N, C-alpha and C positions, 0 to 999 in steps of 0.2 A: 393063573389062567383066567379065573373069574374076574380079576381086576382088569385084565386086558379086554375081556368081553364087555365089561361095564363101560370102559373108556370108549370103545367102538360104538356102543349103543348111544352114549351121550353125544358123541361127535355127530352121529347120524341124525339124532333128534335136533341138535342145534342147526344142522344144515336144512332140515325140513322146516324148522321155524323161520329161518332166514328167508328161505324160498317162498314160504307162504306170506311172510311179511312184505316181500318185494312185489308179489302178485297183487296183494291187497292194496299196497300203496299205489301201484300203477292203475288199478281199477278206480280207486278214489280220486286220483289225479285226473283220469279221463272223465269221470262223472263231473268233477268240479269244473273242468274246462268246458264241458257241454253246457252246464248250468250257467256259467259265466257268459258264454256265447249267446244263449237264449236271452239273458238280461240285456245284452247290447240291443237286441231287436225289440224286446218288451219296452225298454226305455223309449225307443223311437215310436213304437205303436201308441203309447199312452199320450204322446204329445204331437202326433202327426197332424191332427186336425186343428191344432192350436196355432197361435201366432208364430212368426218366424223367430222372434226373440226367445220365446219359450222353447221352440224346437231346438235351439242351440244347446239346451240343457240335456239333450239325449244322453243316455248312458253309454253310447258308443265311445270308447276312449281314444279312438283314432285321432292322430295329430298329423298335419302335413309334414312330409319330408321328401327328400330327393336322393336317389342313388346314382352315382356316376361311375362307370366302369373305368379301369378294371377293379373288381373287388374279388379277392380270393381268400381262401382259408375257411370258408363256410361258417363264419361267426353267426350266432343266432340274432334274431331281431332284438331281443333283450340285451345281449352283449353289446350291440351297436348303439343302444340307448334310445330305441324307437318304441312306440306304443303299439300294442296289439289292437285289433278291431277290424271293422269293415272299411275297405278303401276303394275308391275309384282310381284306376291306374292308367297313366298315359306314358307311352314310349316314344322317344325320339332317337334318331341315329339308326344304326343297323339293328335288325331283329335279334332277339336273344332267346336262349333256351330257358333262361330263368323266368319263372312265372308264365311259361308258354303253354302250360297244360290245357288251358281253356281256349287258347287261340289269340292271346294278346299279340298285337303286331303294330307296325307303323300305320296300318290301314284301319285297325279296330282297337279302340280303348277297351279296357275291361272294367265293368261296374260291379260293385259289391264284393270285391275280393276279400276273403277272410284271411288275415294274418294272425298267427299265434306267436307267443313269446319264443317258442323253440324253433321256429322256421329258420332254416339256414339262408343267409343272404350271400349270393354270388352274382357277379355281373361281368360280361365281356367288355373288353376295351372298345371305346367308340360308341357305347350305349348309355343312354340316360333314361331313368324311369322316375316319374313323378307320382307320388302318392298323396291323395287328398281324401278326407273323410267322405264316405259314401253318402250321396244325396238321397238315394232310394226314391227318385222322382217317379211319379205315376207314368205308366206306359202310354204312349200316344195311341190313338185309335183311328182306324179307317172303317167307317161303317160300324159294325159290331165287333170287328176284329182288333185285338191288341197286337201291337207291333214291337218286336224285339230286334234291335239293330246291332247289339253288341254282346260279346260273351260276358259271363259273370254270374252272380247270384241275384235272384229276384224274390221279393217277399209276397207271399199270398196275402190277400186282403189289405195290403198296403199299396202294391203296385198293380196287382191283378186279382180279381175275386177268385175264391176257391170254386172249383167246379170242373166239368168235363169240357175239353177243348179239342177241336179238329186243328191239327198243326200242318201248315204248308209253308212254302217259302217263295220269295221272288228274287230275281237276280241270277247271275251266271255263276255256276259252280264248275270247278275243274273236274272233268269226268274221270272216273276210276278206270284204269286200263290194265289189262292182264299182259304184262311184258316185263322182262328183266331190266329194261332200261327206262320204263315208264316212271314218271314222277308221281308222287302221292296225290290223289285227288282230294277234293274238298269234302268235308264231312261236317254236318250240323247235327248236334245232339242235344236233347233236353232230358234231364233226370230230376225226379222229385227225391230230394236227399234229406238226411237228418242234419242237425246243426254241427255234427262232427264231419260233415262232408261226405258221408257214405250213403250209398243207395239204400232205400228202405229195405229191411230184411224181407226175404221171400219175394221181393218185387221181380216181375218178369215183364216181357212185352205184353202178355195178356192182361196184366194188372193195370196197364196204361200208366206206368210210372217211368217209362223210358220210350223215347222216340229218336230214331236216327234217320236223317235225310241225306241222300247223296245221288249223284248221277253216275251211270256206268254204261259200258258198251258191251255188245255181244249178248250172251245168254242172260247175264244179269242186267236187267233193265233199270236197276236203281230203285230208289224209294223216294217219292215226292210228297208223301203225306202220312199222318199217323194220329193216334188219339193220346191225349195226356190228361191224367187226373191230378189236378192241382189241389193240394190239401192244406188246411190250416196248420200252423206250428211246424211247417217244413220250409225248406228252401227249394226254389226251382233253379237248378244249376244248368247254365247254357254254355255249350262249347261250339266254337266256330273254327275248325282246323283247316289250314291251307286255303283260306279264302282270299283271293286276289281282288275280287270285285267289291269295292267299298260300299256298293249299293245293295248288297245281299241283305235281306231282312226275313225274319221269321214271323209268320202270322198265326195267332191263336184265336180261333173263332168259336164262341160258345156253341155247344151242341144243343139240339132241341130239348134234351133232358135238362141241361143246365138252365136254359132260359125258362123252362116251365117251373123249376125249383126256385 
């Protein structure tokens, strides 16, 4: 009987050790990926103000490649032989659910898309997606306002200074309608995220880490402005969902507080 109890105890201990080892390995892997992603950006930051020839030595490992549908099976980026990193993405042909989470469409390219080794690659028939290493070009300005015309990830202090911004937009959005037959309306959103692509812990609308802009009818009058706190060592992730007007643009205007600082 004692032998049986000892065997059960040993088996239970082994299971706990394996479970702890798996959790630890996943934690270390996540931290490693986060640190690697930071290095992509740090490599670019250290050379951003230097010559174009030096800028090519950025640590962003992205290399140009093209996907043409149909692609099925959900093979990972690594299994297909492509490099991780930050990419600018261009779509031709019909729209796709693949990589559409931020609003990539035939009207809007996506800039600064982060691809990891484990990301599954799938694509519908009749669709072609071109990936090129992200340029992280400085944002154009109109007066004091910085203009964002495309979804994607943007780098504080590389493309836009850290600080507090009033966020507005120009262009025509599809209005949100309350109806069982109504199509989804346009939604513009900006979030200050970590390098893992998650919203900063404890961030809320009051923290100014998230802004959502949209038009609506009826009691809900929509939202046409907000405040965003752009911070160093973060990403500004921009989503432009269901946007039909290619001229839609987001304006970030420094607040008086930012200008004073």
